[in-house]
N, C-alpha and C positions, 0 to 999 in steps of 0.2 A: 880384246873381249870376243868371245866366241859363244854362239848358242845355236840351237836347232828348234824350230817351231813350225806350226802351220799358220796360214793366214790368208787374207784376201787382198788382192791388188786394188789400191784406191787411186793411184796415179802413176804415170810413167812419162818420161821424156828422153829424147835422144841425148846421149852424153858422149862427146867426142865422136870419133869416126865409126866405131863398131860396137859401142856399148850403150846401155840404157840405164838411166837412173830410175829406180823403182821405189815406190812408196807403198808399204803394206801395213795392214792392221792385223796383228798377230794375237793369238790367244793368251800368251804369257807375257809378252814384251810390249804390247800396245802398238802404237804407230811408230814405224821404223823406216829408215831410208838405207838403200844400199845400191851399189853399182853391179849390174849384170854384164860381165864382159862377154862379147859375142852375142849380145841380146838382139842385135839387128838382123841376125841370120834368120832365114826363113824357118828353120827348124825350131828355133827358140821363140822368136817373136810371135808366132801364131799361138803359143801357149800363154803369152803374157798379155791377155786381154783383161780389161777392167773387170773387177769383181770375181775373176777366176780364183779358185781356191788352190793354193800351192803349198808344197813343203819347202822350207827355207833352211839353208845352212848359212849362217852369218859369221864372217871373220873380219876382225879389225885389229890393227896394230896399236890402237889406243882409244880411250873413250872420247877423245877430242878429235878423232880423225874419222872420215867417212870410210866405212867398210865396204865389203862386197858380198853379194849373195850368190849362192848356187841354188838353183830352183828346180823343182820337179812338180809337174801338174798332178793335182789330186782330183779336181773336178772342174770341168769347164762350166761356167755359168752364163756369161753374156752370149757366147755363140749359140746357145739354145733359143735366144730371143732376137737374133739379128733381123728376122722378118716381122717383128712386132714393135712398131714405133713407140707405143705407150710404155712398154716394159723396158725398152732401151733408154727412154727418157727417165724412167724410174731408177734404173741402175746408175745413170749419170748423176741423178739427184743424190742417191745414197753416197756415192764416192765423193762428190763435192762437199757434202755436209760433213762426212767423217774427216776429210782432209782439213776442213776449216776448224772444227770444234775440238778435235782430239789433241791433247798435248803430246810431245815427243816422249817415247820410251816409258809411258805409264800404262800399266795393265788396267783394262776395263773388262773384266771377265763377264759381267752381266750384259754389257753392250755387245760383246763378241757373241755370246750365246744367243741373244735376241736377234742379232744380224744373221746368224747361221740358220735360225728358225725361219726368219723372213724369207731368205733365199730358197730354202727348201719348200716354201709354200708359194713361190712366185708363179707356179703353173696352175694354181687353184683358181676356181671361179671367183673367190673372194679376196684376191690378191691386193686389190686397191685398199680395202678397209684394213687388211693386214699391214700394209705399208703405213697407213695413217696412224694406226695404233702403235706401230714400231717407232714412228717419228716422235709422237708424244711421249712414249716411253723413254726415248733418247733424251728428251728435255729433262725428264725426271731423274734419269740416271746420272746426268751431268750436274745435278744439284740445283736445277732451276724449276722445280716442279710446282704444282699447285694442287689444291684440294677444294672441292665444292660440295656442300651439303645440299643435295637436291630437295630435301624435305623443307628447306627454307625458300625454295624457289617457286615462282608462279609461271604460267604460260609455257610449260614444257611441251605443250601441243603445237607451239609455234615452230617455225623452221629454225630460228636462232633465238638465243637468250642474251640479253644485254647484261654483262657482269663486269664489275670493277675488280681488277687484280693488281695489287701494288700501285693503287691510284691511277691505273690506266684502264680505260674501258675497252672491252672486247665483245664481239658478237660470237658467242660460242654455239655451234650447232647443237640442237637439243639432243640428238642421238648420242653425242659424246658424253652427255650428262646421264641420260637414262640407260646407256649401254644397250640400246635397241638398234642392232645393226641389220635388221631385216628390211628388205625392199628399199634399199638406198638407191638414189638416182645420182647421175653424174654431178648435178648441182649440189647435192649433199656432200659429195667428195670434195668438190671445189671449196665449199664453205669450210670444211674441215681443214683442208690444206691452207686456206687463207688464215684461219685462226692460228694454226701451228706456226706458220711463217711469221705472223705478227708477234707471237710469243717468243720465238727464237731471236727475232731482230731486237726486241725490247730487252730481253734477258741477257743476250750474249753478244750479238754482232755490233749493235750500236754502242754499248758501253766500252767495247774493246776496239772500236774504230776499225772494224773489219767489214769489207764489202760482202753483202749477202750473195751466195752463189747464183750465177745466172742460170745454170742448168736446173736448179731447183725451181726458179721462177718459171722457166719454160715448161716444166712438168706440171705445175699448177695451172698455168694458162691453158694448157691443153684440154682442161675440163670446164672452161668458162663457156 
């Protein structure tokens, strides 16, 4: 099997003496794994940072065998934020979630496009709410979404609203229901991330007996 595509690096680890096992999320082929020979060399490894956008040439001798990647950097992402703790935590959160929830070799064009948009806006002043909206959108795009008719709700002026979804009670931040994203505080972001985490855990991680990513928890706790 051979293909070419662009994608984002979502995990990497050393493989044998001078190679790296790379996991990428591509636009056409979804989440894929491949070996990058010589990936530990200084010239190559500096381009293989988490969430960097790369062009990939994939070659394999069979569908049941691990293939290898030839890579070329398209756009550095994480190096732009090495001096920003919150945004590096955010990038780690994104990669750990995608690694956990995406199945192998299945395209998710909508998720890929939303990820591309999120990363393009990571330098904006409203990057935190952009991330939160992306994460809730991820839940919907995976088929675990929810809908709320705010016309039937009371107390939207409160910080959070108590709602039952699938017989589980959640405290949903009011701004996520009203779509009023102006003048949000860090506490609001924390409440939003807490709700999103609870939804992810109850909809996906717990039923599939998968541990929720530690890096995502660390990102959330940073705003407590």
